[in-house]
C-alpha positions as CSV (number, residue, x, y, z in Angstrom):
1,M,120.0,127.3,124.6
2,E,120.7,124.7,122.0
3,R,117.9,123.4,119.7
4,S,117.8,119.9,118.5
5,R,117.1,119.4,114.9
6,T,114.9,116.7,113.3
7,L,115.1,115.8,109.7
8,V,111.9,114.4,108.4
9,L,112.1,112.2,105.3
10,S,109.4,111.6,102.9
11,L,109.5,108.0,101.8
12,S,107.9,106.8,98.7
13,K,107.9,103.8,96.4
14,D,109.6,105.8,93.6
15,S,112.5,107.0,96.0
16,L,112.9,103.5,97.7
17,G,112.3,101.1,94.9
18,D,110.1,98.1,95.5
19,L,108.5,97.8,98.9
20,T,106.9,95.0,100.6
21,K,103.2,94.1,101.3
22,N,102.7,92.9,104.8
23,R,100.0,91.3,107.2
24,L,101.0,93.4,110.2
25,K,97.4,94.9,110.6
26,E,95.8,91.5,110.3
27,L,98.0,89.8,112.7
28,R,97.9,92.6,115.2
29,A,94.1,92.0,115.2
30,R,94.5,88.4,115.6
31,Y,96.9,88.7,118.5
32,N,94.9,91.7,119.9
33,L,97.9,94.2,119.8
34,T,97.6,97.8,119.3
35,Q,100.4,99.5,117.1
36,E,101.9,100.7,120.3
37,D,101.9,97.3,121.9
38,L,103.6,95.9,118.8
39,A,106.2,98.8,118.8
40,D,107.1,98.2,122.5
41,K,107.6,94.5,121.8
42,V,110.0,94.9,118.9
43,E,111.6,98.1,120.4
44,V,110.6,100.7,117.8
45,T,108.3,103.7,117.8
46,R,104.6,103.4,116.9
47,Q,105.3,105.6,113.9
48,T,107.6,102.9,112.6
49,I,104.9,100.4,112.8
50,I,102.4,102.7,111.1
51,A,105.0,103.4,108.2
52,I,105.6,99.5,107.8
53,E,101.7,98.9,107.8
54,A,101.2,101.6,105.2
55,G,103.9,100.3,103.0
56,K,106.0,103.5,103.3
57,Y,108.9,101.8,105.1
58,N,110.7,98.4,104.7
59,P,111.8,97.0,108.0
60,S,115.5,96.1,108.4
61,L,116.1,92.2,108.4
62,E,116.6,92.5,112.2
63,L,113.3,94.1,112.8
64,A,111.5,91.8,110.5
65,F,112.8,88.8,112.5
66,R,111.7,90.5,115.8
67,I,108.3,91.1,114.3
68,A,108.1,87.5,113.1
69,K,108.9,86.3,116.5
70,V,106.1,88.2,118.2
71,F,103.7,86.6,115.8
72,E,105.4,83.1,116.0
73,S,105.6,83.1,112.3
74,R,108.3,83.0,109.6
75,I,109.2,86.4,107.9
76,E,107.9,85.3,104.5
77,E,104.5,84.6,106.2
78,I,104.2,88.4,107.2
79,F,106.1,90.1,104.5
80,E,105.8,89.7,100.8
81,H,108.1,91.4,98.1
82,E,106.4,93.5,95.5
83,G,108.2,93.8,92.2
């Protein structure tokens, strides 16, 4: 029986450099979306949305564009670079 292995990475501001602030939680509330709803719409896991909202993960440019499309906004209206 073969076991699959999962590597869990601890992401921090120290290890990743500057992260972005974001308005995901605010926008999800405005659009009445759960984390799971948003994750489904942008084709990622709920854990990815949680990490982005918590400022522990920067989305790829492609993911940032998909999120912006859901909220009918520009990327810079959702994400703000810290640093």
